C-alpha positions in Angstrom: -19.7 5.6 9.2 -18.1 2.2 9.8 -16.6 1.6 13.2 -13.8 -0.9 13.8 -14.5 -3.2 16.8 -12.9 -6.6 15.8 -10.1 -7.7 13.5 -10.7 -5.7 10.3 -8.4 -6.3 7.3 -7.9 -3.2 5.2 -6.1 -3.7 1.9 -4.2 -1.1 0.0 -5.8 -0.3 -3.4 -3.8 0.9 -6.4 -5.7 3.1 -8.9 -3.1 3.0 -11.7 -5.3 1.0 -14.1 -6.5 3.7 -16.4 -4.6 6.0 -18.7 -3.8 9.6 -17.7 -2.1 12.3 -19.8 1.0 12.3 -17.5 1.7 8.6 -18.0 1.0 8.9 -21.7 3.7 11.5 -21.8 6.2 9.6 -19.7 5.7 6.1 -20.9 3.7 6.2 -24.1 0.1 6.4 -25.1 -2.2 4.1 -23.2 0.2 3.2 -20.4 -1.3 1.6 -17.2 0.0 -0.8 -14.6 -0.8 -3.6 -17.0 1.8 -2.4 -19.4 4.6 -3.4 -17.0 2.8 -6.6 -15.9 2.4 -8.0 -19.4 5.9 -7.2 -20.7 7.6 -8.9 -17.7 9.9 -11.8 -18.4 11.5 -14.5 -16.2 15.0 -13.4 -15.0 16.1 -16.9 -14.1 15.0 -20.5 -14.4 11.8 -21.1 -12.5 11.0 -17.4 -12.1 7.3 -16.9 -12.3 6.7 -14.1 -14.7 4.6 -12.7 -16.2 1.9 -12.9 -13.5 -1.5 -12.5 -15.2 -5.0 -12.0 -13.9 -7.8 -14.5 -14.3 -11.5 -13.7 -13.8 -11.2 -9.9 -13.4 -9.1 -9.7 -16.5 -7.0 -6.7 -17.6 -9.5 -4.3 -16.2 -9.9 -0.5 -16.6 -10.8 1.2 -13.3 -13.0 3.7 -15.1 -15.5 0.9 -15.4 -17.9 0.9 -12.4 -18.8 -2.8 -12.8 -15.2 -3.7 -12.3 -14.9 -1.7 -9.1 -18.1 -3.3 -7.8 -16.9 -6.8 -8.6 -13.6 -6.1 -6.8 -15.4 -5.1 -3.6 -17.8 -8.0 -3.8 -14.9 -10.5 -4.0 -12.9 -8.7 -1.3 -15.9 -8.7 1.1 -16.7 -12.3 0.5 -13.2 -13.3 1.6 -13.1 -11.3 4.8 -11.6 -7.9 3.7 -13.2 -5.1 5.6 -12.3 -2.2 3.4 -9.9 -0.6 0.9 -7.3 2.0 1.6 -7.2 3.9 -1.7 -3.8 5.3 -2.5 -4.3 9.1 -2.8 -1.8 11.2 -4.7 -1.5 14.9 -3.7 1.9 16.4 -4.8 1.4 19.9 -3.5 0.1 23.1 -5.2 -3.1 21.3 -5.9 -1.6 18.7 -8.1 -3.3 15.2 -8.0 -2.8 12.1 -10.1 -4.8 9.0 -10.6 -7.7 10.4 -8.7 -10.5 9.4 -11.1 -11.4 5.9 -9.9 -11.8 6.9 -6.3 -13.7 10.1 -7.3 -16.1 8.0 -9.2 -16.5 5.6 -6.2 -17.3 8.7 -4.2 -19.7 10.3 -6.6 -21.6 7.1 -7.5 -21.9 5.7 -4.0 -20.7 2.4 -5.4 -19.4 0.0 -4.3 -21.0 0.2 -0.9 -17.8 -0.9 0.8 -15.8 0.8 3.6 -12.8 2.8 2.6 -10.1 5.2 3.9 -7.4 7.3 2.1 -3.7 6.6 2.2 -1.6 9.6 1.1 1.2 8.4 -1.1 3.4 11.5 -0.3 6.4 10.4 -2.3 8.4 11.8 -5.3 8.1 9.6 -8.3 11.7 8.8 -9.0 14.2 6.0 -9.3 14.0 2.3 -10.1 11.1 1.7 -7.8 9.0 3.7 -10.3 10.6 2.0 -13.3 13.1 4.9 -13.8 16.8 5.2 -14.2 18.8 6.6 -11.3 18.1 10.2 -10.4 15.3 10.5 -12.9 12.3 12.4 -11.5 8.9 12.4 -13.0 7.0 14.4 -10.4 8.2 15.8 -7.1 6.3 15.7 -3.9 6.2 19.2 -2.5 4.9 20.8 0.7 4.1 24.5 0.0 2.6 25.2 3.4 -0.6 26.1 5.2 -2.8 27.1 2.3 -2.0 24.0 0.3 -2.8 21.9 3.4 -6.2 23.6 3.6 -6.8 23.0 -0.1 -5.8 19.4 0.4 -8.2 19.0 3.3 -11.1 20.6 1.3 -10.4 18.3 -1.6 -10.9 15.2 0.5 -13.7 16.6 2.7 -16.5 14.9 0.7 -14.8 11.5 1.2 -14.4 12.2 5.0 -18.1 12.9 5.2 -19.1 9.8 3.3 -20.9 7.2 5.3 -18.5 4.5 4.0 -15.4 6.3 5.5 -13.6 4.1 8.1 -13.6 5.4 11.7 -11.0 4.2 14.2 -11.2 5.2 17.9 -13.9 7.7 17.0 -11.8 9.4 14.3 -11.3 9.3 10.5 -8.6 6.9 9.6 -6.0 8.6 7.4 -2.7 6.8 6.4 0.4 8.7 5.5 3.1 6.9 3.5 6.1 9.0 4.7 5.0 11.1 7.6 8.5 12.1 8.6 9.1 13.7 5.2 6.4 16.3 5.9 8.7 19.2 7.0 6.2 20.7 9.4 4.3 17.6 10.4 3.0 19.0 13.7 1.6 22.1 12.0 0.0 19.8 9.3 -1.7 17.4 11.8 -2.8 20.3 14.0 -4.3 22.2 11.1 -6.2 19.2 9.9 -7.5 18.4 13.3 -8.8 22.0 13.6 -10.3 21.9 10.2 -12.1 18.7 11.0 -13.7 20.3 14.0 -14.7 23.3 11.9 -16.5 21.0 9.5 -18.2 18.8 12.1 -16.0 15.8 11.7 -14.8 13.7 14.6 -11.1 14.4 13.9 -8.3 12.4 12.3 -6.6 9.2 13.4 -3.2 9.6 11.7 -1.2 6.4 10.9 2.3 6.4 9.6 2.9 3.7 7.0 6.6 3.8 6.6 8.2 5.4 9.6 7.7 4.1 13.2 9.8 6.6 15.2 8.1 7.4 18.6 9.1 11.0 17.9 6.2 11.1 15.4 3.8 10.6 18.3 4.8 14.1 19.5 3.8 15.5 16.1 0.3 14.2 15.9 0.7 10.7 14.6 -1.4 8.1 16.6 -0.2 4.7 15.3 2.2 2.9 13.0 2.0 0.3 10.3 4.7 -2.3 11.0 6.3 -3.0 7.6 8.5 -5.9 8.5 9.8 -6.6 5.0 10.9 -2.9 4.9 12.5 -3.0 8.4 14.0 -6.4 8.0 14.4 -7.4 4.4 15.0 -4.1 2.7 17.1 -2.5 5.5 19.4 -5.4 6.1 19.9 -7.9 3.3 19.5 -5.9 0.1 21.7 -3.1 1.4 24.6 -5.6 1.5 24.0 -6.2 -2.2 23.6 -2.6 -3.0 26.9 -1.7 -1.2 28.6 -4.4 -3.1 27.5 -3.1 -6.5 28.2 0.4 -5.5 31.8 -0.4 -4.6 32.3 -2.3 -7.9 30.9 0.7 -9.8 33.2 3.1 -7.9 36.2 0.8 -8.9 35.0 0.8 -12.5 34.2 -2.9 -12.4 31.2 -3.7 -14.5 28.8 -6.4 -13.3 25.3 -7.5 -13.9 22.9 -7.0 -11.1 20.9 -9.9 -9.7 17.5 -9.4 -8.2 17.6 -9.9 -4.5 15.7 -13.1 -3.4 14.2 -13.4 0.1 12.8 -16.7 1.3 9.2 -16.3 2.4 9.9 -18.7 5.2 12.5 -16.4 6.6 10.0 -13.5 6.4 7.5 -15.7 8.3 10.0 -16.6 11.0 11.1 -13.0 11.5 7.4 -12.0 11.7 6.8 -14.6 14.4 9.7 -13.3 16.5 8.8 -9.6 16.2 7.3 -8.0 19.4 4.5 -5.8 18.2 3.7 -2.7 20.2 0.2 -1.7 21.2 0.3 1.3 18.8 1.4 -0.8 15.8 -0.8 -2.4 13.1 0.7 -5.5 11.6 1.0 -5.5 7.8 1.0 -8.7 5.8 2.2 -9.4 2.3 1.0 -12.3 0.3 4.0 -12.1 -2.0 6.4 -9.7 -3.7 8.2 -9.4 -7.0 8.8 -5.9 -8.4 10.9 -7.0 -11.3 8.2 -5.9 -13.8 9.0 -2.4 -12.7 12.6 -2.6 -11.5 14.2 -5.5 -13.4 17.2 -6.8 -11.6 17.3 -3.7 -9.4 14.4 -4.9 -7.2 13.7 -7.8 -4.8 11.3 -10.7 -4.6 10.1 -13.4 -2.3 10.7 -17.0 -3.2 8.8 -20.0 -1.9 5.7 -18.0 -1.0 2.5 -20.0 -1.0 -1.1 -19.8 0.0 -0.4 -22.1 3.0 2.5 -19.9 4.3 0.3 -16.8 3.8 -2.4 -18.4 5.9 0.1 -19.0 8.6 1.1 -15.3 8.4 -2.5 -14.2 8.7 -2.9 -16.4 11.8 0.1 -14.9 13.5 -1.2 -11.3 12.8 -4.7 -12.3 14.1 -3.2 -13.8 17.2 -1.5 -10.5 18.0 -4.5 -8.3 17.2 -6.7 -10.4 19.5 -4.3 -9.7 22.3 -4.7 -5.9 21.9 -6.4 -4.1 24.8 -8.3 -1.7 22.6 -11.2 -3.6 21.0 -11.6 -0.8 18.3 -7.9 -0.9 17.3 -7.6 -4.3 15.7 -6.6 -3.4 12.2 -4.8 -5.7 9.9 -3.1 -4.0 6.9 -2.8 -6.0 3.7 -0.3 -5.0 1.1 -2.0 -5.2 -1.3 -5.2 -5.8 -3.1 -3.9 -5.1 -6.6 -0.3 -4.2 -6.9 0.3 -6.5 -9.9 3.6 -5.0 -11.1 5.0 -5.7 -7.6 3.7 -9.2 -7.5 1.8 -8.1 -4.5 -1.9 -8.7 -4.8 -4.8 -10.8 -3.6 -6.9 -10.7 -6.8 -7.3 -14.0 -8.6 -4.5 -14.9 -11.0 -4.0 -17.7 -13.5 -1.7 -19.8 -11.3 -3.4 -19.8 -7.9 -6.9 -18.6 -8.7 -8.5 -17.5 -5.4 -6.2 -19.6 -3.2 -4.6 -16.6 -1.5 -8.0 -15.2 -0.8 -9.1 -18.5 0.7 -5.9 -18.5 2.8 -6.8 -15.1 4.1 -10.4 -16.1 5.0 -9.2 -19.3 6.7 -6.5 -17.4 8.6 -8.9 -14.8 9.9 -11.1 -17.5 11.4 -8.2 -19.1 13.2 -8.0 -17.4 16.5 
């Protein structure tokens, strides 16, 4: 197993680059993330869309050679491992599990990994849907389902590639506070880990950073500054404005919310990270391929500014007291329909990857 002792960048990894029956039913035969990426159009003058891949091409994650090449590129630019998004909706229902299952079964790529449970209902514009439309609901049936969930991922936890933090298996939870019996869940999984000769879990909350979660078995938080700052403040003003106009019966065309990357960088610089927080950095963001005008985007992002962001995160992590707790979360490796990726594209090539590598060597 891989132990974390210095700054270790871990990048979220999206598996939605192969067709599945559910997506075929919801969106049409052959749908993958590339469907939204390639149909994207500029929403205003100078808007960079569509964003298209370069050397990796429009890959299919059922192809082992692609998965190996991704890991080789990631490793060569300083990424320590991937956090594979893991979809367990309750009652044994999984989606998009095939790429990771093949990584597990084949032993390739030989690259560290952990799992990130995307415990979220697929609904609303962030999933490319109209308001109140639900494709699949996240459910929490109770203890037996938690046991089934644990047993399903047990082979991954026992894999020599699984990432260990502070002597325990790193497990990320997207919305920890939405688990209705979170303490019962974390306690059960810790006990099951012991029963199966595992060192236990190091639970990290991705989206919620309330200290109350510490009392329920969560160990650390990922500090999502765009979510805390950008989404919770600026876009809400726009949303309230459009909501009021709708209530008054005034029709208006929505405009995608634009956030200057420099403002993100300044706010990041001013944020006082806590010892139990992992900084999360974003190279860019533009989810208009999924959401149209109902989303938001960074403007003025660049490899140079991203390098500065990496440097600030590294500076904080090197000040942490715990040498095994220096984790840098990157959002993301390949979220192309959210304009949020490090993989080479046709505009910048590998410049963002080079910025990451240079930034990691800063402090």
